[in-house]
Structure formats: C-alpha cells, structure tokens
N, C-alpha and C positions, 0 to 999 in steps of 0.2 A: 781877709777873714771871712769865712763862709757865712756864718749865722752868729751875729754878735750877741744876741740874747741867749741862745743855747750855749755859746762859749762862756758867757758870764755866769750862767746858772751852774754849769759843770765846774767852773773854777770855784764858785761859792760852795758847792757840795763837797768838792775835794778839800777845801780849806777847813770847813766845819768838821769833816771826818778826821782830818789830821789833828785838829785841835782836840777832838774827842779822844783819840788814841793818846795824845800827849798829856792830857789832863787825867787820864785813868791811871792813877798811881797804885802801886802795889799795896800800900797801907789803906787804900780806899776800898779794896775789893771785898771787904767784909760787908759793905753796904750795897754792892752791885746787885741789880735786880734783873739784868738781862737773862732771859730764860736759857739761852744757849750757853752762857757762862755757868749758870747754876747747874744745868744738866751735865755739862762736860767738864766743868771744873778748871777751865783754862780760857783766858782771854785770847789766846792765839787763834782759835777758831773764829771768834768774832772779828779779829783783825784781818784774817784771811778773807772772810766774806766781804768785809768793807773794801779791801783791796781789789777783789774780783769785780765788785759792783762799780767802783770808781773807774777801773781800767776798761770795763765793758762800755761805760758811757763815753770815755775818751775814744775808744775804738769806733763807736757809732758816729761820733763827731767827725773824726778824721777819715775813716774808710768805709763806713756803712752807709746804707741808704734806708730811709724810713718809708715803708710801703703805703701807709694810709694817714689821713689827718688824725684819725682816732689814736693811732700808735704814737704820733708826734705829740699830741695833746697829753697822752698818758706819760710820756717821758718828761714833759715839762712839769706835769703834776707831781711826779715822783721827785724831781729835783727841787721843786719849791717846798712841798710838804716834808720831804726827807730832810732838807736843810733846816727847816724849822724844828722838826722833832729832834734831830741830832743836836741842834743848837741848844735846845732845852736840856739835853744830856750834858753838854759842855758847861752850861750854867750851873747845873746841879753838881758836877765834878768840881768846879771852881769853888762853889760854896762849901763843899766837903773838905777841900784842901785848906780853906780858911777857918774851918771849925776845929778848935782844939779838941783832942781826944775823940775824934770822929769814929774811929774804929771801935772804941769802947762803947760809944753811944748806940751804934747800930748792930753790934755783934749778937744781941739777943733777939733780934727780929727774925721770926721764923721764915724759912725759904718760901713757903706757900704765900705768905703775906707779901714778900718782896715780888714774887711773880704776879700776884693779883694786882698790886699797885702798878707794876710795869704794864700789864695788859690793859688796865683801865686807861692809863695815860696814852698808850699807843692807839687804843680804840677811839678815844674821843678827840685826840689831837691829830691823828693821821688817817686811820682807816675809815671812819664814818664820813668825815669831810671829803676824802678822796672818792669813796663810793658814790656819794651824792653828786659830786662834780662829774665823775665819769658817766653816771647814769644820765645826767642832764645833757652832756655833750652827745652821748649816744642817741638820745631821743631827738635832739636838735638835728643831728646828721640824718636820721631816718625821716624826719618830718619837714625839713626845710624846703624840699622840692614841691611840697603841696601847699606852700604858704606864699601869698602874694606880698612880696617885699618891694617897696617903692625904690629903694636904693640898694641894690644887691651887691655892689662892689664898694670897696673902701673900708677904712677902719672905723672904729667906734667914735673917734674924735675928729674925723674928717668931715668937712662941710661939703654939701652938694655944690659943685662949682657952677651949676646952671641957675641957681637961685640968686 
C-alpha cells in the first residue's frame, strides 16, 4: 500500500458519500437544502458530482502524482473536512428518516431559507476552517526557511535521539 493514511481517508470519504446517497430518500427531498438540488430539481447532478470527486481522488491515489506539499495538504484537508461535513449530512438524513411525517414538517420551509441554512453550515463547518488551515500552511511553507528550528526533521511526536 502506497500511503496508508491517504488510502484510509479516501476510503472514509467514499463510505460517507455512499451513505449520504443511500440515506437521501425520495420522501426526504422536501427538506433537501443542497443548492444544486434546489436549482436543478434533481439529485442526479449531486450524485454525479460526488461520483466524479470520489473517482478523481482514487485516480490521484493510484495513478497520479502530487506536485507540492501544499497540494497534498489541501487534498488531506478536503478529505478530512469533506468527510466531516458529509457525515453531518448523513446524520441529518438518518434523523429525517426516523422522524414521522418529516415531509409534512419541512414542506412549508421556503427555498431561500433552506439555501441560507445550508450555506451557513458549509461556511462554518467546512469553508472557514479550511481557509484558515490552508492560509496557515501557506504561511508556514513561505516562512519556515527563515526560521531557526533546532530539530528540523522528524514528526511532532518523535523525540530527539541525541538527548
């Protein structure tokens, strides 16, 4: 196995997306807040986008090469934050499936309110943390060469063997 961590994260991302598709039932679509679904009126576009993203990640794992540390970090961040965000969607789908009369409860919620709630969730759970993390890594990458680090090699949890 090439990279066990990357393999595990792509597996997790794939499983969470499959669960998301599996738990998005027809009777729940009245409460769906995904802007792509609301604009186009079909979950097939969402499913196709998920499929393309997952297959692209598997392609990168098996056949692609990653050019920079920043790109690799970005892929890891997408996998971690994406799994978390989609996992919240799976949790919401399961709650909706377990709620009697769910479609009747949510049918009167206006589309703009659904989109606004979706955007708020994505902004605070995915986008802002990702942007701060990417900015931090970018600044690290640009400034580390100007910093005197006593132990430049090794992981965060490794001890210096010379002490």
